[in-house]
C-alpha atoms as one frame of an Amber mdcrd trajectory, in Angstrom:
protein
   6.200 -12.481   9.831   5.158 -12.427   6.176   1.552 -13.114   5.186  -0.526
 -13.572   2.059  -1.801 -10.110   1.102  -3.204 -10.641  -2.404  -4.067 -13.337
  -4.940  -4.280 -13.311  -8.732  -6.588 -15.437 -10.847  -5.443 -16.046 -14.411
  -8.230 -16.313 -16.955  -8.519 -17.238 -20.606 -11.727 -15.182 -20.804 -11.783
 -12.450 -18.142 -15.519 -11.712 -18.356 -16.337 -15.386 -17.830 -14.072 -15.534
 -14.759 -15.511 -12.294 -13.346 -19.047 -13.643 -13.743 -18.126 -16.999 -12.178
 -16.488 -15.578  -9.033 -19.060 -12.822  -8.585 -21.968 -15.270  -8.734 -20.202
 -17.971  -6.707 -18.823 -15.856  -3.847 -20.440 -12.429  -4.268 -17.034 -10.830
  -4.800 -17.039  -7.203  -5.951 -14.906  -7.007  -9.116 -13.969  -3.687 -10.739
 -11.482  -2.443 -13.363  -8.152  -1.432 -11.857  -6.704   2.026 -12.510  -3.438
   0.459 -13.783  -2.937   0.791 -17.564  -3.486  -2.913 -18.323  -6.555  -5.165
 -18.429  -6.657  -6.004 -14.727  -9.664  -6.258 -12.433  -9.516  -5.869  -8.653
 -11.411  -8.285  -6.420 -12.781  -7.234  -3.051 -13.658 -10.066  -0.672 -15.140
 -10.125   2.816 -15.110 -12.536   5.732 -18.172 -14.408   6.957 -18.663 -11.622
   9.532 -18.618  -8.916   6.857 -15.106  -7.622   7.539 -12.777  -6.747   4.657
 -11.018  -9.854   3.401  -7.921 -10.418   1.327  -7.822  -8.588  -2.015  -7.308
 -10.199  -5.359  -7.261  -9.619  -9.064  -8.158 -11.184 -12.397  -5.932 -10.848
 -15.446  -5.526 -12.506 -18.823  -3.534 -15.743 -18.642  -0.151 -15.067 -20.242
   1.677 -18.308 -19.500   0.426 -21.888 -19.427   1.502 -22.431 -15.793  -0.506
 -19.493 -14.433  -3.421 -20.452 -12.214  -4.237 -18.848  -8.861  -1.162 -17.133
  -7.472  -0.757 -16.000  -3.873   1.219 -12.821  -3.205   3.212 -12.891   0.025
   4.341  -9.543   1.389   8.007  -9.295   2.350   9.972  -6.404   3.869  12.692
  -6.565   1.167  12.145  -8.066  -2.271  15.885  -8.229  -2.989  16.679 -10.088
   0.239  13.745 -12.441  -0.305  14.807 -13.229  -3.893  18.238 -14.215  -2.594
  16.655 -16.303   0.159  14.351 -18.144  -2.291  17.399 -19.120  -4.348  19.468
 -20.102  -1.291  16.685 -22.384  -0.053  16.416 -24.239  -3.376  13.559 -22.302
  -4.952  13.638 -20.548  -8.321  12.841 -17.073  -9.565  10.685 -17.443 -12.680
   9.805 -13.755 -13.094  12.423 -11.174 -12.157  11.828  -8.232  -9.859   9.268
  -6.004 -11.560   7.930  -2.600 -10.585   4.177  -2.249 -10.081   3.444   1.488
 -10.339   1.963   2.979  -7.132   2.212  -0.430  -5.403   5.777  -1.732  -5.104
   7.864  -4.587  -6.485   7.044  -8.205  -7.246   8.891 -11.343  -8.289   7.522
 -14.719  -9.390   8.887 -17.787  -7.626   8.667 -21.572  -7.570   9.179 -23.387
  -4.289  10.996 -26.700  -3.818   7.740 -28.575  -4.596   7.097 -26.725  -7.899
   4.373 -24.465  -6.472   4.187 -20.983  -8.006   3.900 -17.920  -5.746   4.859
 -14.266  -5.849   6.639 -12.119  -3.323   5.767  -8.443  -3.086   7.373  -5.468
  -1.389   4.929  -2.624  -0.873   6.273   0.857  -1.665   3.453   3.397  -1.909
   5.963   6.097  -2.967   6.329   4.605  -6.451   4.733   6.582  -9.241
């Protein structure tokens, strides 16, 4: 079964968003090693266990808000399934170096989400 494995927060001013979420939730936020302005978020559960990871990036499109990333075993099969079920692909399959592949989607109710296939062998 697929599950949410990551979320992205789009921000007009990244420093303001980092400050807000750090002070509100105590999230640890650090610069990512990827060659773009992207900050990784580390969360924890109420019992102190590692929580879901996230990220903050500059808002590039007006529709971007908080986007959940749902891990799938095959990005290509899932893209076809999204389309077959009446959803739309709004960002094509894209490689994320050292992580895997992602694609942006809209469901039948106009909610934005991303699917992601993890492939740690990518350079």
